[in-house]
Every structure is written in C-alpha cells, then in structure tokens.
C-alpha positions in Angstrom: 5.2 54.9 -18.7 5.8 55.9 -15.1 7.3 59.2 -14.4 11.1 59.1 -14.1 12.2 60.1 -10.6 15.6 61.5 -9.9 17.1 60.5 -6.5 20.3 61.0 -4.6 21.7 59.1 -1.5 23.3 61.0 1.4 25.7 58.9 3.4 27.9 56.1 1.9 29.1 54.3 5.0 27.5 51.1 6.4 24.0 51.2 4.9 24.1 53.8 2.2 25.7 51.5 -0.4 22.8 49.1 -0.1 20.4 52.0 -1.0 22.6 53.0 -3.8 22.7 49.5 -5.3 18.9 49.1 -5.2 18.0 52.6 -6.4 20.5 52.3 -9.2 18.8 49.3 -10.8 15.1 50.2 -10.2 13.1 51.0 -13.3 11.9 54.6 -13.9 14.4 55.8 -11.3 17.6 57.8 -12.0 20.2 57.8 -9.3 21.9 61.0 -10.0 24.4 61.3 -7.2 25.7 60.0 -3.9 27.0 62.2 -1.2 29.6 61.6 1.6 32.3 63.5 3.4 34.8 60.8 2.5 36.3 61.3 -1.0 38.0 57.9 -0.7 34.6 56.3 -0.1 33.1 58.1 -3.1 36.0 57.2 -5.3 35.5 53.5 -4.5 31.7 53.7 -5.2 32.4 55.5 -8.5 34.3 52.4 -9.7 31.1 50.4 -9.2 28.7 53.0 -10.5 30.7 55.3 -12.8 27.6 57.0 -14.2 26.6 58.2 -10.7 28.1 61.5 -9.6 30.0 61.8 -6.3 29.4 64.9 -4.1 31.0 65.9 -0.8 28.7 68.9 -0.4 25.2 68.3 0.9 24.2 71.8 -0.1 24.9 71.0 -3.7 22.1 68.3 -3.6 19.7 70.7 -1.9 20.2 73.3 -4.6 19.9 70.8 -7.5 16.4 71.3 -9.0 16.6 68.0 -10.9 16.6 66.0 -7.7 13.1 64.9 -6.7 14.0 62.9 -3.6 16.8 62.4 -1.1 17.6 59.2 0.8 19.4 59.9 4.1 21.6 57.1 5.5 23.9 59.0 7.8 24.4 58.7 11.6 21.4 59.4 13.7 22.5 62.8 14.9 22.4 64.1 11.3 18.9 62.7 10.5 16.8 65.6 11.7 18.9 68.5 10.4 19.4 66.9 7.0 15.8 65.8 6.6 14.6 69.2 7.6 16.9 70.9 5.0 15.7 68.3 2.4 12.0 69.0 3.1 12.6 72.8 3.1 14.3 72.4 -0.3 11.2 70.7 -1.6 12.6 67.2 -1.8 10.7 64.0 -0.9 12.6 62.5 1.9 13.6 59.0 3.0 15.3 58.6 6.4 17.0 55.5 7.8 16.0 54.3 11.2 15.7 55.6 13.8 13.9 58.6 12.3 15.5 61.2 14.7 16.8 61.6 18.3 13.5 62.8 19.8 9.7 62.8 19.2 9.9 66.6 19.1 12.2 66.4 16.1 10.0 63.7 14.4 6.9 65.8 15.0 8.5 68.9 13.3 9.5 66.8 10.3 6.0 65.3 10.0 4.4 68.8 10.1 6.9 70.2 7.6 6.3 67.4 5.1 2.6 67.8 5.6 2.6 71.5 4.9 4.8 71.1 1.9 2.9 68.2 0.4 6.0 66.0 0.4 6.5 62.3 1.1 8.3 61.5 4.4 9.3 57.8 4.8 11.3 56.0 7.4 13.5 52.9 6.7 11.9 50.2 8.8 13.0 47.7 6.2 11.8 44.5 8.0 8.1 45.5 7.5 8.8 44.9 3.7 10.1 41.4 4.4 8.2 38.5 3.0 8.8 36.6 6.3 7.2 39.4 8.4 4.4 39.7 5.9 3.7 36.0 6.3 3.8 36.2 10.1 1.3 39.1 10.1 -0.9 37.1 7.8 -0.8 34.0 10.1 -1.5 36.2 13.2 -4.3 38.1 11.6 -5.9 34.8 10.5 -5.8 33.7 14.2 -3.9 30.6 13.2 -1.9 30.6 16.4 -4.7 31.7 18.6 -4.3 34.8 20.9 -0.8 36.2 21.2 0.5 35.8 24.7 4.0 37.3 24.3 6.7 38.0 21.8 10.4 37.5 22.5 13.1 39.0 20.3 16.9 38.6 20.3 19.2 40.8 18.1 22.8 40.1 19.1 26.2 40.4 17.6 29.8 41.4 18.3 29.8 45.2 17.4 29.3 47.4 15.5 29.9 49.8 18.4 28.4 53.3 18.0 29.6 56.5 19.6 26.4 58.5 19.8 23.7 56.0 20.5 23.4 52.9 22.7 22.6 49.4 21.5 18.8 49.8 22.0 18.7 52.8 19.6 20.9 50.9 17.2 19.4 47.5 17.0 16.0 47.5 18.7 14.1 49.7 16.2 13.9 46.7 13.9 12.3 44.6 16.5 10.1 47.4 17.8 8.6 48.1 14.4 7.9 44.4 13.8 6.3 43.9 17.2 4.1 47.0 16.8 3.1 45.7 13.4 2.2 42.2 14.7 0.5 43.4 17.9 -1.5 46.1 16.0 -1.1 48.6 18.8 1.5 50.5 20.9 2.5 49.5 24.4 1.1 51.4 27.4 4.3 51.1 29.4 7.8 49.6 29.2 10.9 49.1 31.3 14.5 48.7 30.2 17.7 47.7 31.9 21.2 47.6 30.5 25.0 48.0 31.1 27.8 49.9 29.5 30.8 47.5 29.5 33.0 49.1 26.8 32.2 52.8 26.4 31.1 54.7 29.6 27.5 56.0 29.3 26.6 54.0 26.2 24.9 50.7 27.0 26.1 47.8 24.9 23.7 45.2 26.4 20.0 46.0 27.1 16.8 44.2 27.8 13.5 45.9 27.2 10.0 44.7 28.2 7.0 46.3 26.6 3.5 45.9 28.1 0.4 45.7 25.9 -3.3 45.3 26.5 -4.9 41.9 27.2 -1.9 40.9 29.4 0.4 40.6 26.4 4.0 41.6 26.5 7.2 41.7 24.3 10.8 41.3 25.4 13.6 42.6 23.3 17.2 41.7 24.1 19.9 43.7 22.2 23.7 43.2 22.4 26.9 44.3 20.8 28.9 41.8 22.9 27.6 38.4 21.8 30.0 36.0 20.1 27.3 34.9 17.6 25.1 37.0 15.3 21.5 36.2 16.3 18.3 37.6 14.6 15.5 35.6 16.2 11.9 36.3 17.3 9.4 34.0 18.9 5.7 34.7 18.9 3.8 32.6 21.5 0.1 32.0 20.9 -2.5 30.2 22.8 -2.8 27.5 20.1 0.6 27.5 18.2 3.9 29.3 18.3 6.1 30.9 15.6 9.9 31.0 15.5 11.3 33.5 13.0 15.0 33.3 12.3 16.0 35.9 9.8 19.5 34.4 9.3 18.2 31.1 8.2 19.0 30.6 4.5 15.8 28.5 4.1 12.8 28.1 6.4 13.0 31.4 8.1 9.6 30.8 9.7 8.8 27.6 11.7 5.3 27.0 13.2 5.2 24.8 16.2 1.9 23.1 16.9 2.5 23.1 20.7 0.6 24.5 23.6 -0.3 24.1 27.2 -3.8 23.7 28.4 -5.2 24.3 31.9 -7.8 21.8 33.1 -11.3 23.2 32.8 -12.3 22.1 36.4 -10.9 20.0 39.2 -12.0 19.1 42.8 -8.7 18.7 44.5 -5.2 19.9 43.9 -4.1 16.3 43.2 -6.5 16.3 40.2 -4.9 19.4 38.8 -2.7 18.6 35.8 -1.7 20.8 32.9 -2.1 19.2 29.5 0.8 19.6 27.1 0.0 19.3 23.4 2.9 18.4 21.0 2.1 18.4 17.3 3.9 18.9 14.0 6.5 21.5 13.1 6.1 23.0 9.6 7.6 25.8 7.6 5.4 27.8 5.2 6.8 28.7 1.7 8.1 32.3 1.5 9.1 33.9 -1.7 12.6 35.3 -1.5 12.4 39.0 -2.3 14.9 41.6 -1.0 13.0 43.7 1.5 15.1 46.8 0.7 14.2 46.6 -3.0 10.5 46.4 -2.1 11.0 49.3 0.3 12.7 51.5 -2.3 9.9 50.6 -4.9 7.3 51.6 -2.3 9.0 55.0 -1.7 8.9 55.8 -5.4 5.3 54.6 -5.7 4.3 56.9 -2.8 5.9 59.9 -4.6 4.2 59.1 -7.9 0.8 58.4 -6.5 0.7 60.7 -3.5 0.0 57.9 -0.9 1.0 57.6 2.7 4.0 55.2 3.1 3.6 52.1 5.1 6.5 53.2 7.2 5.5 56.9 7.4 6.8 59.6 9.6 4.1 58.9 12.1 5.2 55.3 12.3 8.8 56.3 12.7 7.8 58.7 15.5 6.1 55.9 17.4 9.3 53.9 17.4 11.3 56.9 18.6 8.7 57.5 21.3 9.4 54.0 22.6 13.2 54.5 22.3 13.0 57.7 24.3 11.0 55.9 27.0 13.6 53.1 27.1 16.3 55.7 27.7 14.3 57.2 30.6 13.9 53.7 32.1 17.6 53.0 31.8 18.4 56.2 33.7 16.0 55.0 36.5 17.6 51.5 36.7 14.8 49.8 34.9 11.8 51.5 36.5 8.6 51.3 34.4 7.8 54.3 32.1 4.2 54.9 31.0 3.7 55.9 27.4 1.4 59.0 27.2 -2.0 58.3 25.7 -1.4 54.6 25.1 -4.2 53.6 27.5 -6.7 55.2 25.1 -7.9 52.3 22.8 -8.1 54.8 19.9 -4.4 55.4 20.3 -3.5 51.9 21.2 -4.9 50.7 17.8 -3.2 53.4 15.9 0.1 51.7 14.8 -1.3 50.8 11.4 -4.7 52.5 11.5 -4.3 54.2 8.1 -3.8 50.8 6.5 -4.2 48.1 9.1 -3.4 46.6 6.1 -4.0 43.4 4.8 -0.9 43.1 2.7 -2.0 42.6 -0.9 -0.7 41.0 -4.0 -1.5 44.1 -6.1 -1.4 47.8 -5.4 1.7 49.8 -5.5 4.1 46.9 -5.8 3.9 43.1 -5.4 4.3 42.0 -1.8 3.9 45.5 -0.4 1.2 46.4 2.2 -1.8 48.2 0.8 -1.3 52.0 1.4 -3.9 54.7 1.9 -4.4 57.2 -0.9 -3.7 60.8 0.2 -5.4 63.9 -1.1 -3.4 65.5 -3.9 -0.6 67.7 -2.7 -0.9 66.8 0.9 0.0 63.9 3.1 -2.6 63.8 5.9 -0.5 62.7 8.9 -1.8 64.0 12.2 0.5 65.1 14.9 0.1 63.5 18.3 
C-alpha cells in the first residue's frame, strides 16, 4: 500500500474548491483541513465535505504535525510569504500560478525547498492536460514540420483582479504551454497593453516572445472580451494545429495546409507561391481531468522523492517572463532581453530534467516522466 499523505488546502475562493474536490477523493490521500479567512465560505464547503475541518488560522496548519503538505491557492501577493512559512514548517508545498511576484522570491523558495529536502511544485495545470500532451507528442514527432510561430488567445469578460494585470492573471497558462512545446525559453519579448477599467492595471495585453530559429509566439490576453476564448494555433512548415480548450469534443484539429516557395525562378513573373490544401482531422484524446492528474503527480513526487514536472524552477521561468512583460509595458512595448537566454544551454533548459517523453507508465498514467531525485534532496539549481 502507498503511504497515506495528509494534505490541507489554503484559500477557498475561486480555485481552491477545485483542489479540495480532487484531493478529497484521491486514494491514499487524507484531506484534513481547508483554510480561509471567510467563515461563510468555510461553512458552505463544510456542507459539501463535512469530514474536512475548516480553519481560519494559517498558523494552525503550520503547527499541525500531522499535515505532510499544503496546497496554496490564495491571491498572488500571498504566495511567497505563505509558501516560505510552509517550507520552514517542514511541509511539502504546492503553489498555484503564478508562483510568486518576482524571480527573487521564486529563487528563495527553490533554495529553501532544496535545503530542507521538500517538494516544491507550481500549478501549471495545462501541462497535465491530455490535449497538450498530444500536441507535444505531435510536435516532437515532427509531424507538422518545423514550428514557425504559435498564436494564443485567452479572452473573457472579467474576472478583474486588483493586484495583478491581465498578463499575470491569464498568460501564465499560455506561457507554460508555449515553453513546453518550444522546448526552450525566449531570448527577448515585448508587450503592449491598456488599462481601461482600473488605472495602472492593464486589462488587455499583447505579448510577443522571440525564440531561436526565427520562431515567435504571440499571446493575447483580455478581461474585456464578450466571449470566453481559449485557443492556440501552432503553425508548422508542413501542417498546422488548432487547439480549442473549450471545445467539448475535438479539442485538437490538425490542418494539412502549407505554403511553398518555388525552389527557383528566372523572372518575377514566374514566381508563384504554391498553396497546399489537404484534410483536416482530429486525433482521439482521452478525457482525463488535468487537475486530478496534477494532484496525483504532486503526491507521487512526495512519496518517491522526484522532481515535479512543474517544479519551482519551471515556475520561476514563467515569472521571469512575466517580469519582463511588465518592464516592456512600462516602456510602451519596447523589447526586453531575457538574461542568459542566448546561451543554448539555457535556451534548452525548460524541460531539461525530463525533456520528457510523456509516458504511459511511471508515476501516474498520462503524466510526463519525472526525474528521480537523490533521497532527501531536490536538486534544483538556482539561475
């Protein structure tokens, strides 16, 4: 039998209840308590999960020796102080995205987890999605040729935040997916946006990331769109993929279309692009809840002492890009270089500890293969 792990969730607002629901029903996991400042919110959740204790004091969880791990799903400004307190208390720690408000805060948490031999994991849920898994498989098999660019749109009406802009709120999902697909970090980016509702907090932004081999990625984020859109297009030299996360079926469609430049010509009149139009097909994707897979992976990492797929290091790379986007916004969209990304060893480092073929076995079905860590220590290197 697997070791029973005792877990508590901190933050019962927008996303916390989803973590509570999944952790509550996982095998070999005991959800002991849920913590929130709102007694009304706790009272409601207790009607759904009467066996789970409700706590308004975070310190109570830190002092509880029975608790092996804490899952933090609070607003971003609380991620760093709560995660630091959790690690200092000897708890394995899961943090929702974005990991913290700065790379300096991320680096401190990574170092603390490393010194204490604790698991630190970030909630980039889409990397546990069967659809993203399939896209990565298609790209790695070179079925669409060479990637030329990726375009992502994440739009909806609200939910407006008071402490972060729309890029920090919505773009982490797309950034994590793009880094995973590209297999490297960008060497520079630029970001423009406008604050229409709350002064100083952009509610519409457009970010352009620049990668090696003349590849790029465009991310459009908005809290002001009348429709909810969750769409990504991956354009390859041979085929193209459209990923619509809101589609009930056929979330991925592969378009056998491309444009071909003539190999040679003598006069401009002879120059003609060739457009290839082929079939459109949708591969079968098993419908598993990504959050459940993510929670299972967190528990497996604790039991087996392995580095999470979405480790603190990966969370920090996303925050580094978010920081650069904020710098670019302040400079009206001027390009910002990402330190060290020109170095090929750094550029290939997004999934260098797994680079993972996603496997059918391992820690849990449908989860990327993770790298074993030495007992008692998680070997994440600081930048």
